[in-house]
C-alpha positions in Angstrom: -40.5 -20.9 -68.6 -42.8 -20.8 -71.6 -45.8 -20.4 -69.3 -44.1 -17.5 -67.6 -43.3 -15.8 -70.9 -46.9 -16.4 -72.1 -48.1 -14.6 -68.9 -45.8 -11.7 -69.6 -47.1 -11.6 -73.1 -50.5 -10.6 -71.9 -49.2 -7.3 -70.6 -50.0 -4.9 -73.4 -48.2 -2.1 -71.6 -44.8 -3.5 -72.5 -45.1 -5.6 -75.7 -41.3 -5.8 -76.2 -40.9 -8.0 -73.1 -39.3 -11.4 -74.1 -38.8 -10.3 -77.7 -35.3 -11.3 -79.0 -33.4 -9.9 -81.9 -30.4 -11.0 -84.0 -28.8 -8.6 -86.4 -26.6 -10.1 -89.1 -24.2 -7.9 -91.2 -23.5 -9.4 -94.6 -20.6 -7.8 -96.5 -21.5 -9.6 -99.8 -24.3 -9.6 -102.4 -27.5 -11.2 -101.2 -30.0 -13.0 -103.4 -33.1 -12.1 -101.3 -35.4 -14.6 -103.1 -33.0 -17.5 -102.6 -32.2 -16.4 -99.0 -35.9 -16.5 -98.1 -36.2 -19.9 -99.8 -33.5 -21.1 -97.4 -35.5 -19.8 -94.4 -38.6 -21.6 -95.6 -36.7 -24.9 -95.9 -35.4 -24.6 -92.4 -38.8 -23.5 -91.0 -40.4 -26.6 -92.6 -37.8 -28.8 -90.7 -38.6 -27.5 -87.1 -42.0 -27.7 -85.5 -41.1 -25.0 -83.0 -40.7 -22.5 -85.8 -44.3 -23.1 -86.8 -45.6 -23.0 -83.2 -48.2 -20.7 -81.5 -49.9 -21.0 -78.1 -53.5 -21.8 -77.3 -54.9 -21.1 -73.8 -58.6 -20.1 -74.1 -60.8 -22.6 -72.4 -57.9 -24.9 -71.4 -56.7 -25.8 -67.9 -53.2 -24.9 -69.0 -51.6 -23.5 -72.2 -50.6 -25.8 -75.0 -48.5 -25.4 -78.2 -50.2 -25.6 -81.5 -47.9 -26.5 -84.5 -49.1 -25.4 -87.9 -48.3 -27.6 -91.0 -47.0 -24.5 -92.8 -46.6 -20.8 -92.1 -45.8 -17.6 -94.0 -42.7 -15.9 -92.6 -43.4 -12.1 -92.4 -40.7 -10.3 -94.3 -40.0 -6.6 -94.8 -37.4 -5.6 -97.4 -36.0 -2.0 -97.1 -33.6 0.0 -99.2 -31.1 2.3 -97.5 -28.9 2.7 -100.5 -29.9 6.4 -101.0 -29.3 7.1 -97.3 -25.8 8.5 -96.3 -23.8 5.6 -94.8 -23.2 7.8 -91.8 -26.9 7.5 -91.0 -27.3 3.8 -91.4 -26.4 2.9 -87.8 -29.0 5.3 -86.3 -31.7 4.1 -88.8 -31.0 0.5 -88.0 -31.2 1.2 -84.2 -34.6 2.9 -84.6 -35.8 0.1 -86.8 -34.8 -2.5 -84.1 -36.5 -0.5 -81.4 -39.7 -0.1 -83.4 -39.7 -3.8 -84.4 -39.2 -4.9 -80.8 -42.0 -2.6 -79.5 -44.4 -4.2 -82.0 -44.3 -7.4 -80.1 -46.1 -10.6 -81.1 -49.6 -12.1 -81.0 -48.7 -15.4 -79.2 -51.7 -17.1 -80.6 -50.6 -16.7 -84.2 -47.6 -18.5 -85.9 -44.9 -17.9 -86.8 -43.6 -16.0 -83.7 -40.8 -14.5 -85.7 -40.2 -12.1 -88.6 -37.4 -10.9 -90.9 -36.3 -7.5 -92.0 -33.8 -7.3 -94.8 -32.1 -3.9 -95.3 -30.0 -3.2 -98.4 -27.3 -0.7 -97.7 -25.4 -1.2 -100.9 -24.6 -3.8 -103.6 -22.5 -5.8 -101.1 -23.8 -4.5 -97.8 -26.9 -6.0 -96.2 -28.3 -6.0 -92.7 -30.7 -8.9 -91.8 -32.8 -8.4 -88.6 -34.3 -11.6 -87.2 -36.9 -10.8 -84.5 -38.5 -13.7 -82.6 -40.3 -14.4 -79.3 -38.2 -15.9 -76.6 -40.9 -18.5 -75.8 -39.9 -20.5 -78.9 -36.2 -20.2 -78.9 -33.3 -19.8 -76.5 -29.7 -18.5 -77.0 -28.4 -22.0 -77.8 -31.0 -22.4 -80.6 -30.4 -19.5 -83.0 -26.7 -20.3 -83.8 -27.9 -23.8 -84.8 -30.6 -22.3 -87.0 -28.4 -19.7 -88.6 -25.7 -22.2 -89.5 -28.4 -24.3 -91.2 -30.0 -21.4 -93.0 -26.7 -20.2 -94.5 -25.7 -23.8 -95.4 -29.0 -24.2 -97.3 -28.7 -20.8 -98.9 -25.2 -21.4 -100.2 -26.3 -24.8 -101.5 -29.3 -23.2 -103.3 -27.2 -20.5 -104.9 -24.5 -23.0 -106.0 -27.1 -25.3 -107.4 -25.8 -28.3 -105.4 -27.7 -30.8 -103.2 -27.4 -30.6 -99.5 -28.3 -33.4 -97.1 -29.3 -32.4 -93.6 -29.7 -34.8 -90.6 -33.2 -35.3 -89.4 -33.7 -32.9 -86.5 -35.1 -34.0 -83.2 -38.2 -32.1 -82.4 -39.0 -30.0 -79.3 -41.9 -32.4 -78.6 -39.3 -34.8 -77.1 -38.3 -32.3 -74.5 -41.9 -31.5 -73.6 -42.6 -35.3 -73.1 -39.6 -35.6 -70.9 -40.6 -32.6 -68.9 -44.1 -33.9 -68.3 -42.7 -37.2 -67.1 -40.8 -35.5 -64.2 -42.0 -35.5 -60.6 -42.5 -31.9 -59.5 -42.9 -33.0 -55.9 -39.5 -34.6 -55.8 -37.9 -31.5 -57.3 -39.8 -29.3 -54.7 -38.6 -31.4 -51.8 -35.0 -31.3 -53.1 -34.9 -27.5 -53.3 -36.7 -27.1 -50.0 -33.9 -29.1 -48.4 -31.1 -27.4 -50.3 -32.4 -23.9 -49.5 -33.6 -24.5 -45.9 -31.2 -22.0 -44.5 -32.0 -19.3 -47.1 -35.1 -17.3 -46.3 -34.9 -14.7 -49.0 -32.6 -13.5 -51.9 -29.4 -11.9 -50.6 -29.6 -8.1 -51.2 -26.8 -5.7 -51.9 -26.6 -3.2 -49.0 -27.6 0.4 -49.7 -24.1 1.8 -49.3 -22.8 -0.4 -52.1 -25.6 0.7 -54.4 -25.0 4.3 -53.6 -28.4 4.9 -52.0 -31.7 3.4 -51.0 -34.4 2.2 -53.4 -34.4 -0.3 -56.2 -33.1 0.6 -59.7 -31.4 -0.7 -62.7 -28.0 0.2 -64.2 -25.6 -0.9 -66.8 -21.8 -1.0 -66.7 -19.6 -2.3 -69.4 -16.0 -3.5 -68.8 -13.7 -4.5 -71.6 -11.0 -7.1 -70.7 -7.6 -7.2 -72.3 -6.7 -10.2 -74.5 -4.3 -11.4 -71.7 -7.0 -11.1 -69.0 -9.5 -13.0 -71.2 -7.0 -15.7 -72.0 -6.2 -16.1 -68.2 -9.9 -16.4 -67.4 -10.5 -19.0 -70.1 -7.5 -21.0 -68.9 -8.8 -20.9 -65.3 -12.2 -22.0 -66.5 -10.8 -25.0 -68.4 -8.7 -26.0 -65.4 -11.8 -25.8 -63.2 -13.9 -27.7 -65.9 -16.5 -24.9 -66.0 -17.7 -22.3 -68.4 -16.9 -18.6 -68.2 -20.6 -18.0 -67.3 -20.1 -20.2 -64.2 -17.0 -18.3 -63.3 -18.8 -15.0 -63.4 -21.6 -16.5 -61.3 -19.0 -17.6 -58.7 -17.5 -14.1 -58.7 -20.9 -12.6 -58.0 -21.5 -15.0 -55.2 -18.2 -14.1 -53.6 -19.0 -10.4 -54.0 -22.3 -10.8 -52.3 -20.7 -12.7 -49.4 -18.0 -10.2 -49.0 -20.3 -7.1 -48.8 -23.1 -8.8 -46.8 -20.9 -10.9 -44.4 -23.1 -13.9 -45.1 -21.7 -17.4 -45.5 -24.7 -18.4 -47.6 -26.0 -16.3 -50.4 -29.0 -16.7 -52.6 -29.6 -15.1 -56.0 -31.3 -16.0 -59.3 -29.5 -17.3 -62.4 -30.7 -18.5 -65.8 -29.4 -21.9 -66.9 -29.3 -23.5 -70.3 -30.8 -26.8 -68.9 -30.0 -28.9 -71.9 -27.4 -31.6 -71.0 -29.2 -33.1 -68.0 -32.4 -33.7 -70.0 -32.5 -35.9 -73.1 -30.0 -37.3 -75.6 -29.2 -34.8 -78.3 -30.7 -31.8 -76.5 -27.5 -29.8 -77.2 -28.5 -29.7 -80.8 -32.2 -29.3 -80.4 -34.1 -26.1 -81.3 -36.5 -24.6 -78.7 -36.7 -23.1 -75.3 -34.7 -25.0 -72.6 -33.6 -22.2 -70.3 -34.8 -22.2 -66.7 -34.4 -19.7 -63.9 -33.2 -20.9 -60.5 
């Protein structure tokens, strides 16, 4: 997956591809200097946060881990801007920051923007490249960053467990037999010749396109789905995937359907992968 994202990173026409953003709203005073000190502590703990990619003159790309890096930080003051305009300014800021993209050969592949909207109102925008972190990683990092920050501000010691580095996953991955995996999927997908398309009448016309639809579920509907998922011993994501498969089957009349899905790919790999920081996701 990293190699695929690296390939996409060469496309200068769309530098925002594979750029991820997390926006934190803090309704409290923020000691910016101590907050940045907490970030530096956590960055020093994880090799992946000091990683860039090297590919020139090599048969395949490799990761290069720096001993230390300087986190790019931009501190902005919106306190003199009417609060009614804050949302639009933050939205523009996020769009511009995403469009900036990253130089994948230079670490760190992330940056921070801290916006002061008032004495007890801060917005923290964390922008990073997806090639170094997946969706399971940033909650781990944010929990640790805020734990370190609170300890620094309170002047108390904090002992953190030694993290398992992403190198362990790379070593596991390199030990796998790709031919065995290829044969497995060729057998499993023998009857599927191509992805199952939605017919034109369902899409409202011919031609490819993208759309977005948002549906808000009630509390009772959400609870019912969560209960069903627990009973079936699966996640809500798996439940949505199953619903999509049934929809495709219904509208195409096919008993076998094929479509792509992104998986976390942590638990079947190495011990402790659930708490590791890095990119584990894979697309099947």
